[in-house]
C-alpha positions as CSV (number, residue, x, y, z in Angstrom):
1,M,117.5,111.1,79.2
2,A,119.2,108.0,80.6
3,E,117.5,104.7,80.0
4,L,115.7,103.4,83.1
5,K,117.1,100.3,84.7
6,P,114.8,97.2,84.6
7,K,112.8,96.5,87.8
8,L,112.8,93.0,89.1
9,Q,110.2,93.7,91.7
10,L,107.5,96.2,90.8
11,S,104.8,95.3,93.4
12,N,106.9,95.5,96.6
13,T,104.9,92.5,97.9
14,Y,101.5,94.4,97.8
15,Q,98.7,93.1,95.6
16,L,97.5,95.3,92.8
17,D,94.6,97.1,94.3
18,L,92.6,99.1,91.7
19,Q,90.2,100.5,94.4
20,Q,93.1,102.2,96.2
21,T,94.6,103.2,92.9
22,A,91.3,104.9,92.0
23,R,91.4,106.7,95.3
24,L,94.9,108.0,94.6
25,L,94.0,109.2,91.1
26,E,90.9,111.0,92.4
27,W,93.0,112.6,95.2
28,L,95.8,113.7,92.9
29,G,93.4,115.1,90.4
30,R,91.6,117.1,93.2
31,M,94.8,118.3,94.9
32,N,96.4,119.5,91.6
33,M,100.0,119.6,93.1
34,R,103.2,120.1,91.1
35,R,105.3,117.8,93.3
36,W,104.5,114.8,95.5
37,K,103.4,115.6,99.1
38,R,103.4,112.0,100.3
39,S,102.7,113.0,103.9
40,L,99.5,114.7,102.8
41,A,98.5,111.6,100.8
42,V,99.2,109.3,103.7
43,R,97.0,111.5,106.0
44,D,94.2,112.1,103.6
45,L,93.9,108.6,102.1
46,G,94.6,106.8,105.4
47,L,97.3,104.6,103.8
48,A,100.5,103.4,105.3
49,E,103.5,105.1,103.7
50,R,104.8,101.8,102.2
51,M,101.5,101.0,100.7
52,L,101.2,104.5,99.2
53,E,104.7,104.0,97.8
54,N,103.5,100.7,96.2
55,I,100.3,102.1,94.8
56,S,102.1,105.1,93.3
57,S,104.9,102.9,91.8
58,L,102.3,100.7,90.1
59,A,100.3,103.7,89.0
60,V,103.5,105.0,87.3
61,A,104.1,101.6,85.7
62,M,100.5,101.5,84.5
63,D,101.1,105.0,83.0
64,F,98.4,106.6,85.2
65,I,100.7,109.1,86.9
66,E,104.0,110.7,86.0
67,N,107.1,109.5,87.8
68,S,108.3,111.7,90.7
69,T,105.5,114.3,90.2
70,A,101.9,114.4,91.4
71,R,100.6,114.9,87.9
72,L,98.1,112.5,86.2
73,T,99.1,111.4,82.8
74,P,96.7,111.8,79.9
75,L,95.6,108.2,80.5
76,G,95.2,108.9,84.2
77,R,93.0,111.9,83.5
78,V,90.8,109.9,81.1
79,L,90.4,107.1,83.6
80,R,89.7,109.5,86.5
81,S,86.8,111.0,84.6
82,A,85.6,108.0,82.5
83,D,86.1,105.2,85.1
84,P,86.6,106.9,88.4
85,Y,86.4,103.6,90.4
86,L,88.5,101.7,87.9
87,S,85.7,99.2,87.9
88,N,85.0,98.9,84.2
89,P,85.7,95.3,83.0
90,L,88.1,96.6,80.4
91,T,90.3,98.5,82.9
92,P,92.1,95.3,84.2
93,W,93.0,94.5,80.5
94,L,94.5,98.0,80.1
95,V,96.4,97.5,83.4
96,H,97.7,94.1,82.2
97,Y,98.8,95.6,78.9
98,N,100.6,98.5,80.4
99,L,102.4,96.3,83.0
100,S,103.4,93.6,80.6
101,A,104.2,95.6,77.4
102,N,107.1,97.4,79.0
103,P,110.4,95.4,79.1
104,R,111.4,97.5,82.1
105,H,108.8,95.6,84.2
106,L,111.0,92.5,84.0
107,V,108.9,89.8,85.6
108,W,105.5,91.0,84.2
109,H,106.9,91.5,80.7
110,H,108.7,88.2,80.5
111,L,105.9,86.2,82.0
112,A,103.3,87.6,79.7
113,N,105.4,87.7,76.5
114,E,107.7,84.7,76.8
115,V,106.3,82.2,79.3
116,V,102.5,82.1,79.2
117,K,100.9,80.5,76.2
118,P,97.1,80.6,75.5
119,T,96.6,76.8,76.1
120,G,98.9,76.5,79.0
121,H,98.3,75.8,82.7
122,Y,100.9,77.4,85.0
123,T,102.0,77.2,88.6
124,L,104.2,79.5,90.5
125,T,107.1,77.0,90.5
126,G,106.6,76.3,86.8
127,A,106.6,79.9,85.9
128,R,109.7,80.6,88.1
129,D,111.7,78.0,86.1
130,H,111.4,80.3,83.1
131,F,113.5,83.0,84.7
132,G,116.9,81.3,84.7
133,H,118.3,83.9,82.3
134,L,118.3,86.4,85.3
135,S,120.8,84.4,87.3
136,G,123.8,86.3,85.9
137,Q,122.1,89.6,86.7
138,Y,120.9,89.0,90.3
139,T,122.1,86.9,93.2
140,A,120.3,83.6,94.0
141,K,119.1,85.1,97.3
142,T,117.6,88.1,95.5
143,L,115.9,85.9,92.9
144,Q,114.5,83.6,95.5
145,K,113.1,86.4,97.6
146,H,112.0,89.1,95.0
147,L,111.2,87.0,91.9
148,T,109.0,84.6,94.0
149,A,107.3,87.5,95.7
150,E,106.6,89.3,92.3
151,L,105.3,86.1,90.7
152,T,103.1,85.5,93.7
153,I,101.5,88.9,93.3
154,I,101.0,88.4,89.6
155,F,99.3,85.0,90.1
156,Q,97.1,86.5,92.8
157,T,96.2,89.4,90.5
158,Y,94.8,86.9,87.9
């Protein structure tokens, strides 16, 4: 299997919404489909297609659902039964770990593992300054737009 390319922007400018993620997990578990039927999810969940795309992308990154299928992962199944509303105070810590532990999630991973220190105070601009190493991999325009958007989502999440 080919190694997956790192993702600069995971959130697609939508905030991490655990309530909507919980609704998606419940729906996927109930529907028990083999392949995504996004039009059904849009209809049944009342979400815009782009928002559903964001929620499902984050759910894959959090290891709650399998990529390109409609199947819950073992973790997704556990959460669906043990924390169906994703409201347990420990769930955001699990989410944070899953998003920041994987180097493929470029901004989340680098911010959590290389930038943030336990005693530090951070601003969006200050955090953005720690991503200079990406300038050879992405254009200045891409970094300005997508890196700033992703960091904004991360700061809003916490």
